[in-house]
N, C-alpha and C positions, 0 to 999 in steps of 0.2 A: 323325763323325756318319753313319751308313748312310742310306739312301735310306728303307731301314724303318723307322727311326727316326724321321726327320724326317716320316715320313707318320703313326706312331702319335703326337708331340709335337702334330701340326696337328688330331688327332682331340681328342686331351685339350685342347688350348687352346680348342677350338670347344666342348666339352662344358663348360668353364668359362665362358666367356661367354653361353651360353644359359642356365645354371644362374643366373647374374649376372642375366640381362636376365627370367628367369623369377621370380627372389626379388623384383625392382622392379616387376614386373608384379602379383603377389599381393598386395604393400604398396601400391600404387596401387588394389586392387580394394579391398582391406580399409580404406583412407583414406575412400574413396568410399562406400563402404557405411555408414560409421561418420558420415559428414557427412547423409548422407540420414537416417539413423537420428536424428541429433541435432535436424534441419531438423523432422521430422515430429513428435517429443516435444516440441519447443517450439513448434509450431505449435498442436499438441494442446492445450498449456497454455493457449496464448493464448485459443484459442477456448473452453475450458470455464471460463475465469476470467469468470463473466457476473454474479458477486455485485457488489451494493451493501451498504455495512455502513454503517448507522444507527447512529452511536455518540455518547455524550455524557452527562452525569450527569443522573440523575434530575430529573423535571419541567422539563426542556429544551425538551419539546415533539416529542421523537422520533416515540412514537405516534401523536400527533395528523396530524404530517405524513405518517406511514405510512399512516392511515386513509385522508386524503385523496388520496392518491397511488392506493393500491390497490382502495378501495373507493368514491371520490368524494366521499365524505360524512364529517362528523366522529364521531367514535365515542368515546364516553365512555372516558376511561382512566385507569389507575391504576397505582401501583408494582408493575411484575411481576418475576417470580425465572424467568421464562423468555420465549427469543425469539418474536417474532411473524415469518413469514415468508410473502412473495406474490410471485407474478409481477407486472410491470410491462411491458406492450408499448410499447416505440419505434418509433414510425412509420418506416419503412423501415431500420430498423436491427435488429429481432430482439425478442426478450425478454430482460430481466434480472431477476435474484434479488433482491428486496428483502427485507433482515434488518433488523429492528429490534432491535438489541442490548440486551439490559436494562442500566439505568444504577445499577442497586444494587452498589455498591462488592464485595459480597461474591461475587458472580458474573459481573460484566461481562468481567473478564479470561479465564476460562473460555468463553463464550460466543465471544467475538472469538476466542481461538486456535481455535475450533472453524470458524470462516470465513474468517480471514484467507487462506488458501492459494489460497481461489477468487474473494477480492476484485478486482475491476475496479475499482472505486473506492471510497472510504471518504468518508462525509460525517459530518464533527463538529459536531453540533447542540450549541450554546450560548444561554444566557438572557440577552439584551443587556440587559434590565432588572438582574437580578441579580449582573451580572459582578462588581461591586467585592468583592461579600461570598464569592462563589466561587471568585476569580482563582486562589488556589493550588489548589484542587482540580483546576480547569479544565485548567491549566496543566503539573500532574502527571499526568495522566491522558492529555492531547494528547501530552507528551513521550514516554509508554511507548508510544504506538501509532506516533510517527513514528520511534522509534528502534528498533522491533522489525526483529529479522534477515531474516524473512520480507517485510515490508513493505519493507523496504529493498531488498531482493533482487527481488521482483515488479513494483516500482515501479506500484503502482495511483495513480489519480489521485486528489486529496486536495482537499475543498471544507470549509471551514470555513464553518458556515451561521450567522448570526446571525441568530437567530429572535426572535419576540415585538417585533418593529420597531413595533407599533401600540402601545407603551407609551410615553405621553409621555417618559419620562426614559430611554429605552432610547438605548444608545451604538451609533453607526453603524458601520460594517465597518471603517473607514480607523481610527477612534479606539480599536476593540477589537485590531486587527491592532498599533499601538503598543503598547498595555498589555499585550496577550498577550508581544510579544518581549521587552520589560521583564522580566515575569515569568518566561519560559523563560531567557533570559540567567542570571538569578540561579542559577534551578533547573538549568541547566546547569552552572555553574561548581561547584555542590554536588555534583552526582552524577560530574562527570569527576574531583575530588579523593578522591570515595569509592571508585570505581572503579581509577585510579591507586594507592591505597594497597592495593589487593587485588591489582593486579596486580603490585605490587614483591615479594608475597610468592609469586609466580609460580602463581597459580591462576585468574586472569581478565583478559583482554586490554581496555583500557579502549575504549569507542567514544565518538566525540566528533559532535555532532549541529551541522552547521552549518559555520562556516569559522574556524580557529584564527587567534588573533591579532585579533579584532573581536568586537565585540557581538553577540549574537544577530539575525538576520534569517530570515524563513523564504525569500527568495530566495536564501540560500546553503544550502541544503539541494539537494545535487546531486543525489543519487537519487531526489528527489522534487519533484512540481510541486503545489504548496501554493496555492489561490486562495479568496477570499473573497466572500461574497453574503450578501444581506440576505434575510430574509423573515418571513413574519406568519401561522404557520397558524391563527389564531383568525379572521384575515380572508381565510382563505384565499389569500393572497398568494404563491404559491409558483412565480412566472414564471422566478425567475434559476436556482431549482433544476433547474427543468424544461429550461432550457436547458442546464445544467451536463450533465445527463443524457444528454439528446439527442447532446450533445459526445463523451460517453463511450463510448455503447452501439456 
């Protein structure tokens, strides 16, 4: 090989190396930009999720709780077909958007779907006195919320608020948790069997709430932190709820 050819070869090798490093540099820049955009969108999503959804069956006491938190007084409530929305200021934490989702079965899912994307927390309110009578409906509604793909992805804090504790025959949070877990276990088995049957036809993938191979427990829902607390809206005893809101804000 002549000296001229060697020089030309060196120039070509140098150009190839420069092009190679240039490609790596561009890839790194694109990767960093993508990372920054992802972090920005993620943080923006976290900041924008300032909603607290009050959900539960009709007559569980949601609207009374809403009025006491927002208006600092009891307001006469009735079964509503639309939501109530108010702003709740939390000391040293900023404002939360409180949404009282209607409990009527015809509209509750539609309204919950409208607000679940911005939910920082979900408060499931139940009647501690009438739970035995409503256990099936309560469990089904709660199961629907906890297994919702958006809820599972966004991971809002969840509080199951055992309301109407002022009633002498009301069940406490620990008893209610145990009763709900048993009912949710039965419901989960039914739901799983139905979804697996559909999945075999190739139309839908089954979702399992909790840990497979053992009875249902709220502690086994890895994507969500579920807590229980007591309240009595009629006697204005909402201290447990207020502490929870302070921690979530």
